[in-house]
N, C-alpha and C positions, 0 to 999 in steps of 0.2 A: 504494500500500500504506500502510495506517495501522496503527501499533502503538505500544506503549509499553515502555520499559525502566524497571524499578522497582528501587530500592535504598534502604536506610537511610543510604547514604553516597554521595550524588550531589554531585560537585564542580562547582559553578557558579562564576561569576566572582568572587563575593564571599564565598562560604561553602560549607561542606559540610553538606548537609541531606538529610533523608528526602524523596524526591520520586518522581513519575512523569514521565519525559521522553517527551513525545509526538513521534512522527516521522511525517511525511507527505511523500511524493514526494521523499525524500532530504534533507529539511530538518527541523530541530527546529521544530515548530509551536507548542509550549508547554511550560512546566515547571509541573506541577501539584502540589498537596499530595499527600502519600503516600496511596496506595490510593484515588485519585479519578479514575482513568483511564476509568471508566465502561465503555462498550461496546468500547473498544480492546482488541485482543488484547495481552496483557502478558507480557513475559518478566521474571520476578522473580529478581533476583540477591541477595536477602537483604541480608547485611552487606558484600558485596564492594563495592569502590569503582568507581563509574561516573564516568569522567573523560574529558576531551578526548583524542582520539588524539594521538600525537606527530607532529611535522613535522620531517623531517631535511633541513636545507638544506645539507648538505655530504657528498655521496657521490660515489664514482667507479664508474660503471657499467662503463666500459671497452668497451662495445659501441657502434658497430661496430668491427671490426678486431682487438680483443683479447678476444673473447667467452670464450676459454679462461681468462681472468683472472676475469671476472664478466660477466653479461649481465642484460638487463632482467627477464627472467622469474625467474631465480633470486634476483636482488637484491630485487625487490619482493615475492616470496614470503617471504623472510627478514625484510624490513621489516614486512610484515603480522603475522608471528609475534611481532615485537618491539613491536607496538602502534603502528606508524607507518603513516599513510595517505597521506602525500605526501612525496616526495623531491625534491631539487633536485640535478641532475647537474652535476658539474664538467666543464669543457671538455677535460680530459685525465683519463684515460689512453687514451681511445679513439683509433682510427686511421682516418681523419684526426682531428686535434684540431679542436675547434669554434671556428674563428677567422674563418670567412666564411660567406656565405649557403649556398653549396653544401654545406659540411660540416654546417651546421645542418639543412638540409633532409634530408640523409642520416640524421642522428641521429633526426629525427622519424619518417622512414619506417621506420627500424630498430626503433623503440620500439612502433610501432602494433601492437595486438593481443597484446602481451606483458605488459601492465602489470596487476599485481594491486593496485597503489596508484596514486594520481595521481602525475604527474611533471612537473616544470618543468626548465628548462635555463639554464645560464649560458653566456655567450660568453667566449672568451679575449681578453685585451688584452695584446698583445705589440708590440714596436717595429715589426714588419713589417705590422701590420694596422690601423693607426690610421684609415686611410681607409675601412675596412670597419665600423667600430664603429656608425655611425649606422644602416646598413642592418641589421646584426644586431639592434639595438634595435627597429627597426620590425618585425622578424620575431617579436618577442615574448620575447626572453631576459629573465630575471629580474634580471640583473646581469652584472657582468664580473669576471674573475679574472686576477690577475697574480702572478708569482713574483719575489721579490727575490734569489733564489739559485737555483742549478741545480735544475731540476724533476725531473731524472732522465731526461728525454726530449729528444732533440736537436730535435724538431719543435716544442717549446714552450719558447722561449728566455726566460730571465729578463730583467728590465728594470732599468735603472739609474735614477738620479735624473732625468737628462735625459729618458729615455723616460716616466717617470711624469708629469713636467710636461706633456709633449705629450698623454698619454692623458687626464689630468684636464682640461686645457684643452679637448680635444675633447668629452669627456663632458658638460661643463658647458653646452655649446651646446644639448643636446637631451634630457638624461637626468636623472631623479631616482633612477635605479637605483643601488645601491651599487657601489663598486669593492671587491671582496674581494681581500685581499692576503696571500700567504704572506710573513710578516714575519721574515726572517732575512737578515742581510748579513754576508758573510765578509770584506769589505774591512778590512785591517789585522790580521786574525786568522789569516792563512794559515799562520802558523808553528805553529799548534796541530795536531798530527798524531795520527792514531789509531795509536799505537805498538804496540798488540797487537790484531790484527784479530779475536781470539776473545774479548776481554774487553769486557763491557758497560761497565764503568767507563771504559775507554779510549775507547770510542765516545762515551760521554757527554761526556768532556772535549773531544772534537773538535767538539762542537756546544754551546758554552757559552751561558749565558743572555745574555751580552753581545751575541751576534749578534742576538737578538730585540730587545733594548733599543735597539741602534743603528738597526735598521730602523724601529722604532716611533717613535723620535725624529724621523726623517725624515718618516714618514707624518703625524705630528701637525703638523709644520711645513707640509707641503703641504696638509693639510686646512684649516688656517687661511688659507693663501694663496688657495686656490681656492674656499673655502666649499663643500666637497663632502663627501658621505657616504662615508667610508672604513671598511670593516669588516675588522677583524683576525681572520683565521681561526686556529683551533687554538692559542690562547695556551698555552704550556707554562711559561714563566718568570715566576714571581711578582715578579721584580725590576722588571718593567715596569708593575706595577699602579698604583703611585703616580703615574707620569707620565700614564697613561691617565685616572685619576681626576681629576687636575688639568686635563687637556685638556677633559674633559666639564664640569667646573665652570666653565671659561672659555667654554662654549657651543659647542665644536667638535662637528662631526657625526662623532664617532668611536664605533663600536660594536665589541664584541669577543665572541668565543665561546671556549669551551674544550670539551674532549671527555671522555667517560667514562673513558678510559684514564689521563688525567692526574689524575683525581679518585679513581681506584680503586687503581692500582698506584703503587709508588715504587721507586727504583733499588736501594735496599739489598737488596731481595728478588729482584731479577732475576738469574738464574744466568748465568754466562759460557756462551757458545756457544748460548744460547737465542734465536735470531734472530727468533722469532715476536714478540718485543717491540720489534723495531727499527721506529722511526718517526721522522719529522722534522717539527718539532723533537722532541727525545727526551723520554721519561719521566724526570723529575728526582727529586731526593731527597725524603725524607719531610717535611722542614721546608718545602720548596717546595710540596709537596702541601697541607699544612695552610694555607699562605698563600693558595693558590688557593681553598681552601674559604672562607677569610675574605673573599676578593674576591667569591665567590658570595653570601655572607651580606650583604656591604655593598652589593650591587647594582652593582658595577663590571662584572661579567660579565653580559652580556645574554641569552645563550642557551647551551645545551649540545647539541651535535650530534656525530655519530659520526666523521666523516672516515673512513668505511669505504673502505679502499684495499687490496683483496686482490690476490693474484697466484698463479700456480701454485706448488705447494709447492717445486718444484725451484729457483724463483727466490729462495726464502728460504735456500737453502743449509743446510737444517736438519741434514743428516748431517755436514757439515763444520763448521758453527757459525761461519762467517766473517761478522762484522758489516759489514766493508767491502764485501763483494760482495753481501750480501743486499739485496733490494728493501725499501725503507722504507715500511711501511704496516701498519695494524692492521685485522684483520677482526673486527668486533664489532657490526654493525648490529642484530642480533637481540637483543643482550644489554644495550643501553645503559640502558634504564630500570631494569632489575634491578641493574646494577652501580652506577649512581648512587644508587638508593634504599638499597642495602646500606650505603653509606658515609654517605649523608645522614641516615638515621634515627639512626645513632650520634651524630650531631652536633646532634640536636634539630630538624632541618628538618621541616616539614610536607609532606605529599604535594601540597598545594595550591601551595606555593612552588616545588617541583620541577616541577610541571606547567607553571607559567608560563614556566619556563626552557626546557622541552622542547616546548611547544605554542604558547603565545601569543607567546613571544619570536621563534622562527623565523618564525611567520606574519607578524609585523610587519616583519621584515627584508626579506621578499619582497613586501610590500605587500598581504598577504591577511588582515590583522587584522580586517576586517569580514566575513569569510566563513568562516574556519577558525581553529582554535586555542582555542575556548571552547565550553562547553555554554550556549548562549544562544539565545533565540528568533530564528529567521531564519537561523541559521548552518547550514552543512552538518552533517548528522548523522554526523560522523566521531567515533566514540566507542570507548573501550576499557573492558573490564571487567578490573580489576586486583585481585589478592589481595596486599595489602602484607605479609602474614605468612607466606606460603608460601615455603619454601626449596627449593632444588634445586641439584644439582651439575652443572656444565657438562660436556657431552660433545660434542665437535665433530661427531661422526657424526650427531647429531640436529639440527644446524643446517641451514637451508635454503639458505644461500649456497653458491656453486659449490665453492670450495676450503675445506676444513674446518679448516685450521690456524688456531688462535686462541690468543692468550696467556691467555684465560680458561679454557682446558682444565683441568678438575679443580677450579675455583674453586667454592665454595659461596656462592651468591647468595641474597638475600632479596627477595621481591617477584616475582610472576610474572603475565604477561599471560595472561588466561583466554580472552578473546574480543576480536575487533576488528571494528568496523563501519565501512564506507566508504559514506557517503551512505545510511545505514540498512540496507545489505546486509551480512550477516555474511560476512566473507571469511576469518576464522580463528577456530577454536574448539577448545579442549582438545587442542592439538597437531597439528591438521589444517588444511590450507588448504582452503577451501570454495569450490566453484564455479569458473567460468571467469574469466579476467582481465577486470575491468570498470573498471580505472583509466583516467583521462582524461589527455590531454596538456594541461597548463596553460600558456598563453601570457600574458605580461604585457600588459595593456591599454595601448595607446599612443594618444595624442591629437594 
């Protein structure tokens, strides 16, 4: 199939321009001057923004085993509606967790035929599976994930410094894939208790930024020792920004992500008992939020991804409002671009800059920067049509993910995904999922 997408605002790698984007056999075959597509069938989007689709390298699908939390079909439908054409699934919270070849093979079989977007997978790195890491890598995982604090699941244990040393020593033998780390350490901070289980401020005090800083200090030291790529997931505490910046200036292979909810919400506006906001690390205060935005501006933060981590509503204890008992995770994969753009535009960011953080940045993390994440000749025709001026009010019942509870309920967001194309096939348009699941399973090439 040959056709063209036309707009006066096409976001290419170096500029926003009027152009015709030619698509053949799922690839971008050329980018021509405006209204020069010739015999190509052309879909004209006028002044709407034609931009690379998003890549979300931090999602929790939860299937197999916990499909009542979220599944491949519902999650990838929601991703498509949010302008995402590829996800990377974390090795938890599915059951079994993805820590060996058998569980990885089961994950692949479970995903087949259900994907509306492309999907890749991480392997878990825990103290018990170090001998399995090389085989997992050969199976095609995009990287490995570890927790430095209780993950909430008994079957996915957190690692200590000694475990991390062993994991990094092993990975260095065979892998250029990143080690993704949930960076919080409770050591020495156990005396901080959640003294009011219904108070958000009390919950926040129980997970201070010092927990992130202590973990990141250790990760920086280990990255230097082993000369390995360590990726810090869902940074929430801006107190760690300066040490990350210094580590990068020193040439260490440290990258970092943050999430839309840390850039959109702040703790002063979170009501007590509203457990839909519970996540770990937590959403912090307004001053911290502004410092995170400065880190985005300064280039310290490499990418913005969702950490979509849903659960059944009853696990959020919404009726009771108990933060201690509630599952920690934000549901928001469908709303990420809109939430980020709502805040980014207020601060003078261009859509081009935000696109790099949500498309090209995640592509680079998983080694796909020459295939996905840009509107460029030879790249996959993974493209979204975005209206940066359109506003809408979030209603959970209209979201495609399985459990509709979201902290964005009732929020007025600016910027809306109009259409999503996966390899030139329109998979979402004007509020509707289009066609059957055509997403592919993406395995990392190994040599």
